[in-house]
BATINU-529007 format. One record per residue (C-alpha): chain; z, y, x; residue number from 0. Coordinates in Angstrom, 1 decimal, padded with zeros to 4 digits. Example, Ala and Ser with C-alpha at 12.3 -4.5 7.8 and 13.67 -1.06 7.14 Angstrom:
BEGIN
<kette = A, z = 007.8, y = -004.5, x = 012.3, nr = 0>
<kette = A, z = 007.1, y = -001.1, x = 013.7, nr = 1>
This chain:
BEGIN
<kette = A, z = 038.1, y = -011.1, x = -029.5, nr = 0>
<kette = A, z = 038.5, y = -007.6, x = -027.9, nr = 1>
<kette = A, z = 038.6, y = -009.1, x = -024.4, nr = 2>
<kette = A, z = 035.4, y = -011.1, x = -025.2, nr = 3>
<kette = A, z = 033.6, y = -008.0, x = -026.4, nr = 4>
<kette = A, z = 034.7, y = -006.1, x = -023.3, nr = 5>
<kette = A, z = 033.3, y = -008.9, x = -021.1, nr = 6>
<kette = A, z = 030.0, y = -008.8, x = -023.0, nr = 7>
<kette = A, z = 029.8, y = -005.0, x = -022.7, nr = 8>
<kette = A, z = 030.6, y = -005.2, x = -019.0, nr = 9>
<kette = A, z = 027.9, y = -007.9, x = -018.6, nr = 10>
<kette = A, z = 025.3, y = -005.7, x = -020.4, nr = 11>
<kette = A, z = 026.2, y = -002.7, x = -018.2, nr = 12>
<kette = A, z = 025.9, y = -004.7, x = -015.0, nr = 13>
<kette = A, z = 022.5, y = -006.1, x = -016.2, nr = 14>
<kette = A, z = 021.2, y = -002.6, x = -017.1, nr = 15>
<kette = A, z = 022.5, y = -001.2, x = -013.8, nr = 16>
<kette = A, z = 020.8, y = -004.1, x = -011.9, nr = 17>
<kette = A, z = 017.5, y = -003.5, x = -013.6, nr = 18>
<kette = A, z = 017.4, y = 000.3, x = -013.2, nr = 19>
<kette = A, z = 019.3, y = 001.0, x = -010.0, nr = 20>
<kette = A, z = 016.3, y = 000.1, x = -007.8, nr = 21>
<kette = A, z = 014.1, y = 002.4, x = -009.8, nr = 22>
<kette = A, z = 016.6, y = 005.2, x = -009.6, nr = 23>
<kette = A, z = 016.7, y = 004.7, x = -005.8, nr = 24>
<kette = A, z = 012.9, y = 004.6, x = -005.5, nr = 25>
<kette = A, z = 012.6, y = 007.7, x = -007.6, nr = 26>
<kette = A, z = 014.0, y = 009.7, x = -004.7, nr = 27>
<kette = A, z = 011.0, y = 009.0, x = -002.5, nr = 28>
<kette = A, z = 008.9, y = 012.1, x = -002.0, nr = 29>
<kette = A, z = 005.4, y = 012.1, x = -000.4, nr = 30>
<kette = A, z = 003.9, y = 015.4, x = 000.8, nr = 31>
<kette = A, z = 000.7, y = 016.0, x = 002.7, nr = 32>
<kette = A, z = -000.2, y = 019.1, x = 004.6, nr = 33>
<kette = A, z = -003.9, y = 019.5, x = 005.5, nr = 34>
<kette = A, z = -005.0, y = 022.0, x = 008.1, nr = 35>
<kette = A, z = -008.3, y = 022.8, x = 009.9, nr = 36>
<kette = A, z = -007.4, y = 024.6, x = 013.1, nr = 37>
<kette = A, z = -010.9, y = 024.1, x = 014.5, nr = 38>
<kette = A, z = -013.2, y = 023.3, x = 011.6, nr = 39>
<kette = A, z = -016.3, y = 023.4, x = 013.8, nr = 40>
<kette = A, z = -015.0, y = 020.2, x = 015.5, nr = 41>
<kette = A, z = -015.1, y = 018.4, x = 012.1, nr = 42>
<kette = A, z = -011.4, y = 017.4, x = 012.1, nr = 43>
<kette = A, z = -008.8, y = 017.4, x = 009.4, nr = 44>
<kette = A, z = -005.3, y = 017.4, x = 010.7, nr = 45>
<kette = A, z = -002.8, y = 015.7, x = 008.4, nr = 46>
<kette = A, z = 001.0, y = 015.9, x = 008.3, nr = 47>
<kette = A, z = 002.6, y = 013.4, x = 006.0, nr = 48>
<kette = A, z = 006.2, y = 013.9, x = 005.1, nr = 49>
<kette = A, z = 008.2, y = 011.1, x = 003.5, nr = 50>
<kette = A, z = 011.8, y = 011.5, x = 002.3, nr = 51>
<kette = A, z = 014.1, y = 009.1, x = 000.4, nr = 52>
<kette = A, z = 012.9, y = 006.0, x = 002.4, nr = 53>
<kette = A, z = 016.5, y = 004.7, x = 002.8, nr = 54>
<kette = A, z = 016.0, y = 003.8, x = 006.4, nr = 55>
<kette = A, z = 013.7, y = 000.9, x = 005.6, nr = 56>
<kette = A, z = 010.4, y = 000.1, x = 007.3, nr = 57>
<kette = A, z = 007.4, y = 001.7, x = 005.6, nr = 58>
<kette = A, z = 003.8, y = 000.4, x = 005.5, nr = 59>
<kette = A, z = 001.0, y = 003.0, x = 005.4, nr = 60>
<kette = A, z = -002.6, y = 002.0, x = 004.7, nr = 61>
<kette = A, z = -005.9, y = 003.7, x = 004.5, nr = 62>
<kette = A, z = -008.0, y = 002.6, x = 001.4, nr = 63>
<kette = A, z = -011.0, y = 000.5, x = 002.0, nr = 64>
<kette = A, z = -012.5, y = 001.7, x = -001.3, nr = 65>
<kette = A, z = -013.3, y = 005.0, x = -003.0, nr = 66>
<kette = A, z = -013.5, y = 005.6, x = -006.8, nr = 67>
<kette = A, z = -016.9, y = 004.9, x = -008.3, nr = 68>
<kette = A, z = -018.4, y = 003.3, x = -005.2, nr = 69>
<kette = A, z = -018.3, y = -000.5, x = -005.1, nr = 70>
<kette = A, z = -018.5, y = -001.3, x = -001.4, nr = 71>
<kette = A, z = -015.9, y = -001.9, x = 001.3, nr = 72>
<kette = A, z = -015.4, y = 001.3, x = 003.2, nr = 73>
<kette = A, z = -014.2, y = 001.6, x = 006.8, nr = 74>
<kette = A, z = -012.4, y = 004.9, x = 006.4, nr = 75>
<kette = A, z = -009.7, y = 004.0, x = 009.0, nr = 76>
<kette = A, z = -012.2, y = 004.1, x = 011.8, nr = 77>
<kette = A, z = -012.1, y = 007.9, x = 011.7, nr = 78>
<kette = A, z = -008.3, y = 008.1, x = 011.9, nr = 79>
<kette = A, z = -007.0, y = 009.2, x = 015.3, nr = 80>
<kette = A, z = -003.8, y = 010.1, x = 017.1, nr = 81>
<kette = A, z = -001.2, y = 008.6, x = 014.7, nr = 82>
<kette = A, z = 002.3, y = 009.5, x = 015.6, nr = 83>
<kette = A, z = 005.7, y = 009.9, x = 013.9, nr = 84>
<kette = A, z = 008.6, y = 012.2, x = 014.3, nr = 85>
<kette = A, z = 011.8, y = 010.4, x = 013.2, nr = 86>
<kette = A, z = 010.5, y = 006.9, x = 013.6, nr = 87>
<kette = A, z = 008.3, y = 004.4, x = 015.5, nr = 88>
<kette = A, z = 004.7, y = 003.6, x = 014.7, nr = 89>
<kette = A, z = 003.1, y = 000.2, x = 015.1, nr = 90>
<kette = A, z = -000.5, y = -000.6, x = 014.1, nr = 91>
<kette = A, z = -000.6, y = -003.9, x = 012.2, nr = 92>
<kette = A, z = -004.3, y = -004.0, x = 011.2, nr = 93>
<kette = A, z = -007.4, y = -001.8, x = 011.2, nr = 94>
<kette = A, z = -006.1, y = 000.3, x = 008.2, nr = 95>
<kette = A, z = -002.4, y = -000.6, x = 008.4, nr = 96>
<kette = A, z = 000.4, y = 001.2, x = 010.2, nr = 97>
<kette = A, z = 004.1, y = 000.3, x = 010.0, nr = 98>
<kette = A, z = 006.7, y = 003.0, x = 010.3, nr = 99>
<kette = A, z = 010.2, y = 002.1, x = 011.4, nr = 100>
<kette = A, z = 012.6, y = 005.0, x = 010.7, nr = 101>
<kette = A, z = 015.2, y = 006.0, x = 013.2, nr = 102>
<kette = A, z = 017.5, y = 007.1, x = 010.4, nr = 103>
<kette = A, z = 017.5, y = 008.1, x = 006.7, nr = 104>
<kette = A, z = 016.2, y = 011.6, x = 007.6, nr = 105>
<kette = A, z = 012.8, y = 012.8, x = 006.5, nr = 106>
<kette = A, z = 009.8, y = 011.3, x = 008.4, nr = 107>
<kette = A, z = 006.8, y = 013.3, x = 009.6, nr = 108>
<kette = A, z = 003.7, y = 011.3, x = 010.3, nr = 109>
<kette = A, z = 000.8, y = 013.1, x = 012.0, nr = 110>
<kette = A, z = -002.8, y = 012.0, x = 012.3, nr = 111>
<kette = A, z = -006.3, y = 013.4, x = 012.5, nr = 112>
<kette = A, z = -009.4, y = 012.4, x = 010.5, nr = 113>
<kette = A, z = -012.9, y = 013.0, x = 011.9, nr = 114>
<kette = A, z = -015.0, y = 014.2, x = 008.9, nr = 115>
<kette = A, z = -018.7, y = 014.7, x = 009.5, nr = 116>
<kette = A, z = -020.5, y = 012.5, x = 007.0, nr = 117>
<kette = A, z = -022.1, y = 014.5, x = 004.2, nr = 118>
<kette = A, z = -022.2, y = 012.2, x = 001.2, nr = 119>
<kette = A, z = -020.6, y = 012.0, x = -002.2, nr = 120>
<kette = A, z = -018.3, y = 009.2, x = -001.0, nr = 121>
<kette = A, z = -017.0, y = 010.6, x = 002.3, nr = 122>
<kette = A, z = -015.5, y = 013.7, x = 003.8, nr = 123>
<kette = A, z = -017.3, y = 016.5, x = 005.6, nr = 124>
<kette = A, z = -015.9, y = 019.5, x = 007.5, nr = 125>
<kette = A, z = -017.7, y = 022.2, x = 009.4, nr = 126>
<kette = A, z = -017.2, y = 025.9, x = 010.1, nr = 127>
<kette = A, z = -018.2, y = 026.9, x = 006.6, nr = 128>
<kette = A, z = -016.6, y = 024.4, x = 004.2, nr = 129>
<kette = A, z = -014.7, y = 021.2, x = 003.7, nr = 130>
<kette = A, z = -015.5, y = 018.5, x = 001.1, nr = 131>
<kette = A, z = -012.6, y = 016.0, x = 001.0, nr = 132>
<kette = A, z = -012.7, y = 012.7, x = -000.7, nr = 133>
<kette = A, z = -009.1, y = 011.5, x = -000.9, nr = 134>
<kette = A, z = -009.6, y = 007.9, x = 000.0, nr = 135>
<kette = A, z = -011.0, y = 008.9, x = 003.4, nr = 136>
<kette = A, z = -008.2, y = 011.3, x = 004.1, nr = 137>
<kette = A, z = -004.9, y = 010.1, x = 002.6, nr = 138>
<kette = A, z = -002.8, y = 007.2, x = 003.9, nr = 139>
<kette = A, z = -000.9, y = 005.6, x = 001.0, nr = 140>
<kette = A, z = 002.5, y = 004.2, x = 000.9, nr = 141>
<kette = A, z = 002.2, y = 000.4, x = 000.3, nr = 142>
<kette = A, z = 004.6, y = 000.3, x = -002.6, nr = 143>
<kette = A, z = 004.6, y = -000.4, x = -006.3, nr = 144>
<kette = A, z = 007.1, y = 002.4, x = -007.1, nr = 145>
<kette = A, z = 005.9, y = 005.3, x = -009.1, nr = 146>
<kette = A, z = 005.6, y = 008.3, x = -006.8, nr = 147>
<kette = A, z = 004.2, y = 011.8, x = -007.1, nr = 148>
<kette = A, z = 001.9, y = 013.0, x = -004.3, nr = 149>
<kette = A, z = 002.1, y = 016.6, x = -003.2, nr = 150>
<kette = A, z = -000.6, y = 018.4, x = -001.2, nr = 151>
<kette = A, z = -000.4, y = 021.6, x = 000.8, nr = 152>
<kette = A, z = -003.7, y = 023.1, x = 001.9, nr = 153>
<kette = A, z = -003.8, y = 025.4, x = 005.0, nr = 154>
<kette = A, z = -007.4, y = 026.6, x = 005.2, nr = 155>
<kette = A, z = -008.9, y = 028.8, x = 008.0, nr = 156>
<kette = A, z = -008.5, y = 032.5, x = 007.2, nr = 157>
<kette = A, z = -012.2, y = 032.9, x = 006.4, nr = 158>
<kette = A, z = -012.1, y = 030.3, x = 003.6, nr = 159>
<kette = A, z = -011.0, y = 032.0, x = 000.4, nr = 160>
<kette = A, z = -011.6, y = 029.4, x = -002.3, nr = 161>
<kette = A, z = -010.5, y = 025.9, x = -003.3, nr = 162>
<kette = A, z = -011.8, y = 023.8, x = -006.2, nr = 163>
<kette = A, z = -010.1, y = 020.6, x = -007.3, nr = 164>
<kette = A, z = -008.8, y = 019.2, x = -010.6, nr = 165>
<kette = A, z = -005.4, y = 018.4, x = -009.0, nr = 166>
<kette = A, z = -002.6, y = 020.2, x = -010.8, nr = 167>
<kette = A, z = -001.6, y = 023.6, x = -009.3, nr = 168>
<kette = A, z = 002.0, y = 023.9, x = -008.1, nr = 169>
<kette = A, z = 004.1, y = 027.1, x = -008.4, nr = 170>
<kette = A, z = 001.0, y = 029.0, x = -009.4, nr = 171>
<kette = A, z = -000.3, y = 028.6, x = -005.9, nr = 172>
<kette = A, z = -003.8, y = 027.3, x = -005.8, nr = 173>
<kette = A, z = -003.3, y = 026.0, x = -002.2, nr = 174>
<kette = A, z = -000.5, y = 023.7, x = -003.4, nr = 175>
<kette = A, z = -001.4, y = 020.7, x = -005.6, nr = 176>
<kette = A, z = 000.0, y = 017.5, x = -006.8, nr = 177>
<kette = A, z = -001.0, y = 014.2, x = -008.4, nr = 178>
<kette = A, z = 001.1, y = 011.9, x = -010.6, nr = 179>
<kette = A, z = 000.0, y = 008.8, x = -008.6, nr = 180>
<kette = A, z = -002.2, y = 007.8, x = -005.8, nr = 181>
<kette = A, z = -005.1, y = 006.9, x = -008.0, nr = 182>
<kette = A, z = -005.2, y = 010.4, x = -009.4, nr = 183>
<kette = A, z = -005.0, y = 011.8, x = -005.9, nr = 184>
<kette = A, z = -008.0, y = 010.0, x = -004.5, nr = 185>
<kette = A, z = -010.0, y = 010.5, x = -007.8, nr = 186>
<kette = A, z = -009.8, y = 014.3, x = -007.3, nr = 187>
<kette = A, z = -012.1, y = 015.6, x = -004.6, nr = 188>
<kette = A, z = -011.2, y = 018.9, x = -002.9, nr = 189>
<kette = A, z = -013.7, y = 021.5, x = -002.0, nr = 190>
<kette = A, z = -012.7, y = 024.4, x = 000.3, nr = 191>
<kette = A, z = -014.7, y = 027.3, x = 001.6, nr = 192>
<kette = A, z = -016.5, y = 030.3, x = 000.0, nr = 193>
<kette = A, z = -018.4, y = 028.6, x = -002.7, nr = 194>
<kette = A, z = -019.7, y = 030.3, x = -005.8, nr = 195>
<kette = A, z = -017.8, y = 029.5, x = -009.0, nr = 196>
<kette = A, z = -019.3, y = 029.8, x = -012.5, nr = 197>
<kette = A, z = -017.2, y = 029.2, x = -015.6, nr = 198>
<kette = A, z = -017.9, y = 028.2, x = -019.2, nr = 199>
<kette = A, z = -016.3, y = 026.3, x = -022.1, nr = 200>
<kette = A, z = -017.2, y = 023.3, x = -024.1, nr = 201>
<kette = A, z = -015.1, y = 022.2, x = -027.1, nr = 202>
<kette = A, z = -012.4, y = 024.7, x = -025.9, nr = 203>
<kette = A, z = -012.2, y = 022.8, x = -022.5, nr = 204>
<kette = A, z = -012.7, y = 024.9, x = -019.4, nr = 205>
<kette = A, z = -015.6, y = 023.8, x = -017.2, nr = 206>
<kette = A, z = -016.6, y = 025.1, x = -013.7, nr = 207>
<kette = A, z = -019.9, y = 024.9, x = -011.9, nr = 208>
<kette = A, z = -019.1, y = 025.1, x = -008.2, nr = 209>
<kette = A, z = -022.0, y = 025.8, x = -005.8, nr = 210>
<kette = A, z = -021.5, y = 025.3, x = -002.1, nr = 211>
<kette = A, z = -024.2, y = 026.0, x = 000.4, nr = 212>
<kette = A, z = -027.1, y = 028.3, x = 000.2, nr = 213>
<kette = A, z = -029.6, y = 027.8, x = -002.6, nr = 214>
<kette = A, z = -032.1, y = 029.8, x = -004.5, nr = 215>
<kette = A, z = -031.1, y = 029.4, x = -008.2, nr = 216>
<kette = A, z = -030.6, y = 031.5, x = -011.3, nr = 217>
<kette = A, z = -026.9, y = 031.3, x = -011.9, nr = 218>
<kette = A, z = -027.0, y = 032.3, x = -015.6, nr = 219>
<kette = A, z = -029.8, y = 030.0, x = -016.4, nr = 220>
<kette = A, z = -028.3, y = 027.0, x = -014.6, nr = 221>
<kette = A, z = -024.8, y = 027.6, x = -016.2, nr = 222>
<kette = A, z = -026.4, y = 027.9, x = -019.7, nr = 223>
<kette = A, z = -028.4, y = 024.8, x = -019.3, nr = 224>
<kette = A, z = -025.5, y = 022.7, x = -018.1, nr = 225>
<kette = A, z = -023.3, y = 024.0, x = -020.9, nr = 226>
<kette = A, z = -026.0, y = 022.9, x = -023.4, nr = 227>
<kette = A, z = -026.0, y = 019.4, x = -021.9, nr = 228>
<kette = A, z = -022.2, y = 019.2, x = -022.0, nr = 229>
<kette = A, z = -022.2, y = 020.2, x = -025.7, nr = 230>
<kette = A, z = -024.7, y = 017.6, x = -026.6, nr = 231>
<kette = A, z = -022.8, y = 014.9, x = -024.6, nr = 232>
<kette = A, z = -019.6, y = 015.9, x = -026.4, nr = 233>
<kette = A, z = -021.3, y = 015.4, x = -029.8, nr = 234>
<kette = A, z = -022.5, y = 011.9, x = -028.7, nr = 235>
<kette = A, z = -019.0, y = 010.9, x = -027.5, nr = 236>
<kette = A, z = -017.2, y = 012.6, x = -030.3, nr = 237>
<kette = A, z = -014.8, y = 014.6, x = -028.1, nr = 238>
<kette = A, z = -014.2, y = 016.1, x = -024.7, nr = 239>
<kette = A, z = -011.4, y = 014.0, x = -023.4, nr = 240>
<kette = A, z = -010.7, y = 016.1, x = -020.2, nr = 241>
<kette = A, z = -008.3, y = 019.0, x = -020.0, nr = 242>
<kette = A, z = -010.8, y = 020.6, x = -017.5, nr = 243>
<kette = A, z = -014.0, y = 019.5, x = -015.8, nr = 244>
<kette = A, z = -015.7, y = 020.6, x = -012.6, nr = 245>
<kette = A, z = -019.2, y = 020.1, x = -011.2, nr = 246>
<kette = A, z = -018.9, y = 020.2, x = -007.4, nr = 247>
<kette = A, z = -022.4, y = 020.8, x = -006.1, nr = 248>
<kette = A, z = -023.2, y = 020.6, x = -002.4, nr = 249>
<kette = A, z = -026.6, y = 022.2, x = -001.7, nr = 250>
<kette = A, z = -028.3, y = 020.8, x = 001.4, nr = 251>
<kette = A, z = -031.7, y = 020.2, x = 002.8, nr = 252>
<kette = A, z = -032.0, y = 016.9, x = 001.0, nr = 253>
<kette = A, z = -030.3, y = 015.4, x = -002.0, nr = 254>
<kette = A, z = -028.2, y = 012.2, x = -002.0, nr = 255>
<kette = A, z = -027.1, y = 011.6, x = -005.5, nr = 256>
<kette = A, z = -023.8, y = 012.0, x = -007.3, nr = 257>
<kette = A, z = -020.4, y = 010.4, x = -007.9, nr = 258>
<kette = A, z = -018.4, y = 010.6, x = -011.1, nr = 259>
<kette = A, z = -014.6, y = 011.1, x = -011.2, nr = 260>
<kette = A, z = -012.1, y = 011.3, x = -014.0, nr = 261>
<kette = A, z = -012.2, y = 015.1, x = -014.3, nr = 262>
<kette = A, z = -015.1, y = 016.1, x = -012.1, nr = 263>
<kette = A, z = -018.2, y = 015.0, x = -010.3, nr = 264>
<kette = A, z = -019.6, y = 015.6, x = -006.8, nr = 265>
<kette = A, z = -023.4, y = 016.2, x = -006.6, nr = 266>
<kette = A, z = -025.6, y = 016.6, x = -003.6, nr = 267>
<kette = A, z = -028.7, y = 018.7, x = -004.4, nr = 268>
<kette = A, z = -031.8, y = 019.8, x = -002.5, nr = 269>
<kette = A, z = -031.4, y = 023.5, x = -002.1, nr = 270>
<kette = A, z = -035.1, y = 024.1, x = -002.5, nr = 271>
<kette = A, z = -035.7, y = 022.4, x = -005.9, nr = 272>
<kette = A, z = -034.1, y = 024.8, x = -008.4, nr = 273>
<kette = A, z = -037.3, y = 026.6, x = -009.1, nr = 274>
């Protein structure tokens, strides 16, 4: 009887080990992006993607052909240039698909550039004054079903002093952010520059009204009006489900709508229509 119980116990341990060992191995994978803008007037974002814990296996990287809240196929990969890898070989397999073959188990560094000069709520835009980054057009994703956190380091030009995004802050450094998964990463636009930031609360939830670009508006009146609308919306819904919420407003010569995200929205407003 004792030998039989031992065999059963050993079998259970092997089954549990077999089920969870791959997960434990995959949990070591770390993905970290560094975004820099050495010449923002040329409209490029330079990306360094570091991947560790890949176990010397080929990796498939893909650019999304979608973006949250917009229901069309998007050709973001057409703006990706100069893909290269330190520590491995790169082969382009399709228009939005690159295969990385590591030389060893050491950390990989993949470099590429993204041309960003389309000012809309669905795309990314960079100029000398600011950057609006929609993640689906910037971040290559690891084609894997494993659960992985995504880390982002931001290296802005010296003249850019502010960043607004609902991605979680890392180590109390606003230029370091992270997402619990890729969906959260691309559902959290990033705005960098010298935008005006106005804060208020609704149902004890912090809200920010972020205004980028020149515009003639009354900040107190606009903030008060938006706060009233948010309070009424909360009453209708019954709660404010977000831990924080941001209105990212891009003021331009013409308006082009808005796009809702999980914890924020991006709005393009005509700078001359506030009064």
